[in-house]
Backbone and ligand atoms as CSV (ligand in chain L), in Angstrom:
chain,resi,resn,atom,element,x,y,z
A,1,UNK,N,N,115.693,105.129,112.530
A,1,UNK,CA,C,115.012,103.825,112.442
A,1,UNK,C,C,113.670,104.003,111.732
A,2,UNK,N,N,113.410,103.151,110.761
A,2,UNK,CA,C,112.149,103.238,110.034
A,2,UNK,C,C,111.023,102.659,110.883
A,3,UNK,N,N,109.845,103.214,110.743
A,3,UNK,CA,C,108.711,102.763,111.568
A,3,UNK,C,C,107.426,102.839,110.751
A,4,UNK,N,N,106.330,102.479,111.392
A,4,UNK,CA,C,105.005,102.556,110.758
A,4,UNK,C,C,104.714,103.977,110.263
A,5,UNK,N,N,105.279,104.986,110.948
A,5,UNK,CA,C,104.996,106.366,110.527
A,5,UNK,C,C,105.675,106.680,109.182
A,6,UNK,N,N,106.780,106.021,108.900
A,6,UNK,CA,C,107.397,106.224,107.566
A,6,UNK,C,C,106.459,105.717,106.489
A,7,UNK,N,N,105.742,104.639,106.787
A,7,UNK,CA,C,104.777,104.099,105.806
A,7,UNK,C,C,103.610,105.062,105.612
A,8,UNK,N,N,103.205,105.739,106.678
A,8,UNK,CA,C,102.146,106.746,106.574
A,8,UNK,C,C,102.639,107.928,105.729
A,9,UNK,N,N,103.872,108.344,105.951
A,9,UNK,CA,C,104.447,109.460,105.189
A,9,UNK,C,C,104.476,109.096,103.705
A,10,UNK,N,N,104.841,107.847,103.416
A,10,UNK,CA,C,104.957,107.411,102.013
A,10,UNK,C,C,103.612,106.990,101.424
A,11,UNK,N,N,102.530,107.102,102.225
A,11,UNK,CA,C,101.163,106.733,101.809
A,11,UNK,C,C,101.053,105.235,101.487
A,12,UNK,N,N,101.876,104.444,102.152
A,12,UNK,CA,C,101.789,102.994,101.965
A,12,UNK,C,C,100.704,102.389,102.824
A,13,UNK,N,N,100.374,103.093,103.911
A,13,UNK,CA,C,99.204,102.716,104.696
A,13,UNK,C,C,98.384,103.977,104.916
A,14,UNK,N,N,97.052,103.835,105.021
A,14,UNK,CA,C,96.199,105.027,105.092
A,14,UNK,C,C,96.247,105.691,106.457
A,15,UNK,N,N,95.952,106.980,106.478
A,15,UNK,CA,C,95.791,107.729,107.711
A,15,UNK,C,C,94.844,108.878,107.417
A,16,UNK,N,N,94.210,109.356,108.472
A,16,UNK,CA,C,93.288,110.496,108.341
A,16,UNK,C,C,94.143,111.763,108.486
A,17,UNK,N,N,94.615,112.251,107.368
A,17,UNK,CA,C,95.600,113.351,107.368
A,17,UNK,C,C,94.896,114.695,107.506
A,18,UNK,N,N,95.387,115.503,108.430
A,18,UNK,CA,C,94.808,116.817,108.720
A,18,UNK,C,C,95.643,117.942,108.127
A,19,UNK,N,N,96.915,117.664,107.934
A,19,UNK,CA,C,97.813,118.695,107.379
A,19,UNK,C,C,99.031,117.969,106.787
A,20,UNK,N,N,99.497,118.504,105.658
A,20,UNK,CA,C,100.742,118.009,105.102
A,20,UNK,C,C,101.482,119.150,104.446
A,21,UNK,N,N,102.770,119.234,104.703
A,21,UNK,CA,C,103.614,120.170,103.956
A,21,UNK,C,C,104.949,119.484,103.687
A,22,UNK,N,N,105.928,120.262,103.270
A,22,UNK,CA,C,107.214,119.654,102.896
A,22,UNK,C,C,107.975,119.114,104.089
A,23,UNK,N,N,107.643,119.593,105.290
A,23,UNK,CA,C,108.431,119.245,106.488
A,23,UNK,C,C,107.708,118.268,107.416
A,24,UNK,N,N,106.406,118.387,107.516
A,24,UNK,CA,C,105.694,117.544,108.507
A,24,UNK,C,C,104.303,117.140,108.070
A,25,UNK,N,N,103.755,116.249,108.891
A,25,UNK,CA,C,102.450,115.655,108.618
A,25,UNK,C,C,101.663,115.609,109.919
A,26,UNK,N,N,100.372,115.906,109.840
A,26,UNK,CA,C,99.487,115.758,111.014
A,26,UNK,C,C,98.358,114.817,110.638
A,27,UNK,N,N,98.077,113.859,111.506
A,27,UNK,CA,C,97.016,112.887,111.229
A,27,UNK,C,C,96.409,112.408,112.540
A,28,UNK,N,N,95.156,111.931,112.442
A,28,UNK,CA,C,94.463,111.485,113.659
A,28,UNK,C,C,95.090,110.205,114.204
A,29,UNK,N,N,95.170,110.144,115.541
A,29,UNK,CA,C,95.664,108.920,116.180
A,29,UNK,C,C,94.658,107.806,115.969
A,30,UNK,N,N,95.136,106.623,115.671
A,30,UNK,CA,C,94.258,105.479,115.398
A,30,UNK,C,C,93.536,105.001,116.658
A,31,UNK,N,N,94.063,105.358,117.825
A,31,UNK,CA,C,93.490,104.919,119.100
A,31,UNK,C,C,93.322,106.144,120.015
A,32,UNK,N,N,92.344,106.992,119.673
A,32,UNK,CA,C,92.250,108.287,120.348
A,32,UNK,C,C,91.962,108.175,121.843
A,33,UNK,N,N,92.668,109.005,122.621
A,33,UNK,CA,C,92.502,109.039,124.077
A,33,UNK,C,C,91.733,110.268,124.522
A,34,UNK,N,N,91.200,111.014,123.589
A,34,UNK,CA,C,90.413,112.213,123.881
A,34,UNK,C,C,89.535,112.458,122.647
A,35,UNK,N,N,88.493,113.279,122.775
A,35,UNK,CA,C,87.625,113.530,121.613
A,35,UNK,C,C,88.405,113.992,120.381
A,36,UNK,N,N,89.430,114.812,120.603
A,36,UNK,CA,C,90.352,115.169,119.515
A,36,UNK,C,C,91.725,114.655,119.907
A,37,UNK,N,N,92.342,113.855,119.061
A,37,UNK,CA,C,93.670,113.319,119.344
A,37,UNK,C,C,94.366,113.119,117.999
A,38,UNK,N,N,95.319,113.982,117.732
A,38,UNK,CA,C,96.089,113.820,116.500
A,38,UNK,C,C,97.571,113.909,116.804
A,39,UNK,N,N,98.363,113.485,115.823
A,39,UNK,CA,C,99.810,113.442,115.937
A,39,UNK,C,C,100.416,114.370,114.890
A,40,UNK,N,N,101.479,115.031,115.262
A,40,UNK,CA,C,102.276,115.804,114.294
A,40,UNK,C,C,103.656,115.175,114.265
A,41,UNK,N,N,104.114,114.841,113.066
A,41,UNK,CA,C,105.417,114.189,112.923
A,41,UNK,C,C,106.238,114.909,111.852
A,42,UNK,N,N,107.555,114.923,112.041
A,42,UNK,CA,C,108.412,115.419,110.954
A,42,UNK,C,C,108.500,114.336,109.875
A,43,UNK,N,N,108.646,114.755,108.616
A,43,UNK,CA,C,108.864,113.771,107.569
A,43,UNK,C,C,110.259,113.164,107.674
A,44,UNK,N,N,111.185,113.941,108.199
A,44,UNK,CA,C,112.540,113.404,108.430
A,44,UNK,C,C,112.483,112.309,109.483
A,45,UNK,N,N,113.216,111.256,109.275
A,45,UNK,CA,C,113.232,110.156,110.252
A,45,UNK,C,C,114.104,110.523,111.440
A,46,UNK,N,N,113.464,111.057,112.467
A,46,UNK,CA,C,114.123,111.387,113.743
A,46,UNK,C,C,113.485,110.441,114.769
A,47,UNK,N,N,114.295,109.675,115.478
A,47,UNK,CA,C,113.740,108.611,116.332
A,47,UNK,C,C,112.946,109.138,117.513
A,48,UNK,N,N,113.450,110.188,118.136
A,48,UNK,CA,C,112.776,110.704,119.334
A,48,UNK,C,C,113.268,112.099,119.627
A,49,UNK,N,N,112.648,112.699,120.601
A,49,UNK,CA,C,113.090,114.044,121.033
A,49,UNK,C,C,114.546,113.985,121.513
A,50,UNK,N,N,114.948,112.825,122.030
A,50,UNK,CA,C,116.323,112.675,122.537
A,50,UNK,C,C,117.352,112.598,121.419
A,51,UNK,N,N,116.890,112.478,120.186
A,51,UNK,CA,C,117.808,112.322,119.046
A,51,UNK,C,C,117.892,113.580,118.190
A,52,UNK,N,N,117.358,114.684,118.684
A,52,UNK,CA,C,117.398,115.920,117.892
A,52,UNK,C,C,118.815,116.387,117.707
A,53,UNK,N,N,119.064,116.955,116.530
A,53,UNK,CA,C,120.354,117.587,116.250
A,53,UNK,C,C,120.128,119.063,115.990
A,54,UNK,N,N,121.186,119.827,116.014
A,54,UNK,CA,C,121.070,121.283,115.860
A,54,UNK,C,C,120.288,121.646,114.600
A,55,UNK,N,N,120.512,120.892,113.526
A,55,UNK,CA,C,119.849,121.191,112.257
A,55,UNK,C,C,118.342,120.974,112.294
A,56,UNK,N,N,117.851,120.336,113.343
A,56,UNK,CA,C,116.431,120.015,113.441
A,56,UNK,C,C,115.585,121.152,114.003
A,57,UNK,N,N,116.244,122.246,114.328
A,57,UNK,CA,C,115.545,123.370,114.977
A,57,UNK,C,C,114.327,123.817,114.170
A,58,UNK,N,N,114.493,123.986,112.874
A,58,UNK,CA,C,113.382,124.479,112.051
A,58,UNK,C,C,112.319,123.415,111.888
A,59,UNK,N,N,112.728,122.154,111.861
A,59,UNK,CA,C,111.788,121.044,111.727
A,59,UNK,C,C,110.843,121.019,112.945
A,60,UNK,N,N,111.431,121.100,114.125
A,60,UNK,CA,C,110.597,121.047,115.332
A,60,UNK,C,C,109.724,122.296,115.433
A,61,UNK,N,N,110.286,123.441,115.053
A,61,UNK,CA,C,109.489,124.651,115.071
A,61,UNK,C,C,108.273,124.537,114.172
A,62,UNK,N,N,108.480,123.986,112.975
A,62,UNK,CA,C,107.357,123.803,112.041
A,62,UNK,C,C,106.327,122.848,112.630
A,63,UNK,N,N,106.769,121.780,113.247
A,63,UNK,CA,C,105.821,120.824,113.855
A,63,UNK,C,C,104.954,121.532,114.893
A,64,UNK,N,N,105.546,122.391,115.693
A,64,UNK,CA,C,104.758,123.068,116.744
A,64,UNK,C,C,103.796,124.074,116.132
A,65,UNK,N,N,104.216,124.754,115.086
A,65,UNK,CA,C,103.308,125.677,114.415
A,65,UNK,C,C,102.131,124.916,113.813
A,66,UNK,N,N,102.407,123.755,113.208
A,66,UNK,CA,C,101.325,122.955,112.637
A,66,UNK,C,C,100.392,122.435,113.747
A,67,UNK,N,N,100.971,122.058,114.881
A,67,UNK,CA,C,100.144,121.597,116.007
A,67,UNK,C,C,99.172,122.697,116.421
A,68,UNK,N,N,99.678,123.907,116.528
A,68,UNK,CA,C,98.840,125.036,116.925
A,68,UNK,C,C,97.753,125.312,115.882
A,69,UNK,N,N,98.132,125.300,114.613
A,69,UNK,CA,C,97.163,125.581,113.530
A,69,UNK,C,C,96.064,124.516,113.482
A,70,UNK,N,N,96.462,123.252,113.528
A,70,UNK,CA,C,95.455,122.177,113.417
A,70,UNK,C,C,94.582,122.151,114.675
A,71,UNK,N,N,95.167,122.416,115.835
A,71,UNK,CA,C,94.359,122.448,117.071
A,71,UNK,C,C,93.258,123.501,116.936
A,72,UNK,N,N,93.598,124.648,116.395
A,72,UNK,CA,C,92.582,125.703,116.195
A,72,UNK,C,C,91.535,125.230,115.192
A,73,UNK,N,N,91.979,124.605,114.105
A,73,UNK,CA,C,91.023,124.102,113.094
A,73,UNK,C,C,90.120,123.031,113.679
A,74,UNK,N,N,90.622,122.287,114.640
A,74,UNK,CA,C,89.824,121.229,115.271
A,74,UNK,C,C,88.927,121.775,116.381
A,75,UNK,N,N,88.966,123.075,116.597
A,75,UNK,CA,C,88.057,123.707,117.543
A,75,UNK,C,C,88.487,123.638,119.002
A,76,UNK,N,N,89.788,123.444,119.231
A,76,UNK,CA,C,90.257,123.289,120.619
A,76,UNK,C,C,90.524,124.659,121.271
A,77,UNK,N,N,89.486,125.494,121.258
A,77,UNK,CA,C,89.646,126.860,121.743
A,77,UNK,C,C,89.731,126.948,123.263
A,78,UNK,N,N,89.325,125.897,123.954
A,78,UNK,CA,C,89.421,125.890,125.425
A,78,UNK,C,C,90.745,125.313,125.926
A,79,UNK,N,N,91.592,124.912,125.011
A,79,UNK,CA,C,92.900,124.384,125.397
A,79,UNK,C,C,93.084,122.949,124.986
A,80,UNK,N,N,94.281,122.487,125.188
A,80,UNK,CA,C,94.650,121.131,124.801
A,80,UNK,C,C,95.993,120.801,125.397
A,81,UNK,N,N,96.454,119.584,125.181
A,81,UNK,CA,C,97.756,119.183,125.701
A,81,UNK,C,C,98.628,118.657,124.560
A,82,UNK,N,N,99.897,119.028,124.600
A,82,UNK,CA,C,100.864,118.511,123.610
A,82,UNK,C,C,101.908,117.698,124.376
A,83,UNK,N,N,102.105,116.474,123.918
A,83,UNK,CA,C,102.989,115.545,124.631
A,83,UNK,C,C,103.941,114.886,123.628
A,84,UNK,N,N,105.188,114.747,123.999
A,84,UNK,CA,C,106.131,113.942,123.224
A,84,UNK,C,C,106.664,112.847,124.134
A,85,UNK,N,N,106.021,111.695,124.134
A,85,UNK,CA,C,106.545,110.560,124.872
A,85,UNK,C,C,107.932,110.242,124.323
A,86,UNK,N,N,108.892,110.073,125.217
A,86,UNK,CA,C,110.289,109.947,124.766
A,86,UNK,C,C,110.986,108.739,125.381
A,87,UNK,N,N,111.394,107.807,124.523
A,87,UNK,CA,C,112.127,106.594,124.916
A,87,UNK,C,C,111.326,105.748,125.934
A,88,UNK,N,N,111.994,104.831,126.551
A,88,UNK,CA,C,111.311,103.820,127.355
A,88,UNK,C,C,110.535,104.372,128.537
A,89,UNK,N,N,111.198,105.141,129.363
A,89,UNK,CA,C,110.504,105.672,130.535
A,89,UNK,C,C,109.396,106.642,130.161
A,90,UNK,N,N,109.533,107.266,128.994
A,90,UNK,CA,C,108.505,108.215,128.539
A,90,UNK,C,C,107.327,107.517,127.883
A,91,UNK,N,N,107.427,106.190,127.704
A,91,UNK,CA,C,106.304,105.442,127.152
A,91,UNK,C,C,106.195,105.542,125.636
A,92,UNK,N,N,107.313,105.829,124.969
A,92,UNK,CA,C,107.287,105.935,123.509
A,92,UNK,C,C,107.224,104.550,122.884
A,93,UNK,N,N,106.231,104.333,122.021
A,93,UNK,CA,C,106.091,103.032,121.368
A,93,UNK,C,C,106.560,103.074,119.911
A,94,UNK,N,N,106.305,104.176,119.238
A,94,UNK,CA,C,106.717,104.285,117.835
A,94,UNK,C,C,108.008,105.115,117.762
A,95,UNK,N,N,109.081,104.509,117.233
A,95,UNK,CA,C,110.373,105.191,117.228
A,95,UNK,C,C,110.548,106.198,116.094
A,96,UNK,N,N,109.599,107.102,116.008
A,96,UNK,CA,C,109.673,108.221,115.063
A,96,UNK,C,C,109.098,109.408,115.830
A,97,UNK,N,N,109.870,110.486,115.982
A,97,UNK,CA,C,109.429,111.639,116.761
A,97,UNK,C,C,107.989,112.030,116.427
A,98,UNK,N,N,107.169,112.164,117.459
A,98,UNK,CA,C,105.781,112.608,117.225
A,98,UNK,C,C,105.293,113.393,118.417
A,99,UNK,N,N,104.469,114.349,118.122
A,99,UNK,CA,C,103.818,115.145,119.141
A,99,UNK,C,C,102.333,114.764,119.169
A,100,UNK,N,N,101.880,114.332,120.343
A,100,UNK,CA,C,100.444,114.084,120.524
A,100,UNK,C,C,99.769,115.411,120.856
A,101,UNK,N,N,98.629,115.675,120.253
A,101,UNK,CA,C,97.801,116.812,120.644
A,101,UNK,C,C,96.440,116.250,121.006
A,102,UNK,N,N,96.056,116.484,122.254
A,102,UNK,CA,C,94.802,115.940,122.772
A,102,UNK,C,C,93.967,117.053,123.352
A,103,UNK,N,N,92.663,116.990,123.085
A,103,UNK,CA,C,91.761,117.990,123.661
A,103,UNK,C,C,90.316,117.590,123.438
A,104,UNK,N,N,89.439,118.517,123.793
A,104,UNK,CA,C,88.007,118.261,123.641
A,104,UNK,C,C,87.392,117.733,124.921
A,105,UNK,N,N,88.188,117.579,125.976
A,105,UNK,CA,C,87.696,117.270,127.303
A,105,UNK,C,C,88.706,117.824,128.308
A,106,UNK,N,N,88.256,117.929,129.559
A,106,UNK,CA,C,89.167,118.380,130.608
A,106,UNK,C,C,90.176,117.249,130.887
A,107,UNK,N,N,91.445,117.532,130.743
A,107,UNK,CA,C,92.478,116.522,130.941
A,107,UNK,C,C,93.008,116.578,132.374
A,108,UNK,N,N,93.317,115.437,132.907
A,108,UNK,CA,C,93.831,115.402,134.280
A,108,UNK,C,C,95.355,115.515,134.295
A,109,UNK,N,N,95.886,115.842,135.441
A,109,UNK,CA,C,97.334,115.968,135.620
A,109,UNK,C,C,97.662,115.512,137.025
A,110,UNK,N,N,98.741,114.780,137.290
A,110,UNK,CA,C,99.736,114.357,136.287
A,110,UNK,C,C,99.327,113.087,135.597
A,111,UNK,N,N,99.953,112.816,134.412
A,111,UNK,CA,C,99.736,111.529,133.763
A,111,UNK,C,C,100.380,110.421,134.593
A,112,UNK,N,N,100.019,109.206,134.321
A,112,UNK,CA,C,100.525,108.076,135.086
A,112,UNK,C,C,102.000,107.810,134.867
L,1,5GP,P1,P,103.658,106.671,121.564
L,1,5GP,O1,O,103.237,105.689,122.613
L,1,5GP,O2,O,104.788,106.173,120.730
L,1,5GP,O3,O,103.879,108.055,122.098
L,1,5GP,O4,O,102.395,106.882,120.629
L,1,5GP,C1,C,102.228,106.260,119.407
L,1,5GP,C2,C,100.833,106.586,118.949
L,1,5GP,O5,O,100.718,106.227,117.607
L,1,5GP,C3,C,99.744,105.841,119.724
L,1,5GP,O6,O,98.858,106.782,120.328
L,1,5GP,C4,C,99.075,104.993,118.667
L,1,5GP,O7,O,97.684,104.889,118.838
L,1,5GP,C5,C,99.429,105.695,117.379
L,1,5GP,N1,N,99.543,104.826,116.233
L,1,5GP,C6,C,100.268,103.666,116.164
L,1,5GP,N2,N,100.156,103.115,114.957
L,1,5GP,C7,C,99.352,103.953,114.239
L,1,5GP,C8,C,98.870,103.904,112.884
L,1,5GP,O8,O,99.171,102.988,112.109
L,1,5GP,N3,N,98.069,104.922,112.486
L,1,5GP,C9,C,97.737,105.953,113.319
L,1,5GP,N4,N,96.943,106.920,112.822
L,1,5GP,N5,N,98.181,106.026,114.595
L,1,5GP,C10,C,98.963,105.028,115.040
C-alpha cells in the first residue's frame, strides 16, 4: 500500500534526511517524542512487520544497521529505543514498515 512515506522516498515531500542508500532511508520524525527521534524505512513498499517475506531478510538487516549507525551519529551513546509499531493493536498509523529510534532522555517502560 502506498503511503506518505513513499512520497518522502520519491522526494515529493520534504524530510530531514539523515541517511539514504539503495535499500533504506532515515529521516527525523515530524512529531518527535524524544530529543532525538528518527525513522528508518525500507525503500521497498512493505506495509508492516507482519507483512515481511523471506526475501526481506537483507532489507530488514540493512535497516537495523542504519538505525545503529545513525543513532551513534546522533550521539545516543547512553542508549535508545527502537520500536516498530505494527498494525492496529500496535498503534501503527503509517502503513509502510518503519522503525522508530528514540533517545536523548531516559525512556519509561512499559509503553501505554
Ligand atoms: P506510527 O504511529 O505509524 O508507528 O508512526 C508514524 C510516525 O510517522 C509518527 O511518529 C509521525 O509523527 C511520523 N510521520 C507521519 N507523517 C510524517 C511526515 O510526513 N514526515 C515525517 N518526517 N514524519 C511523519
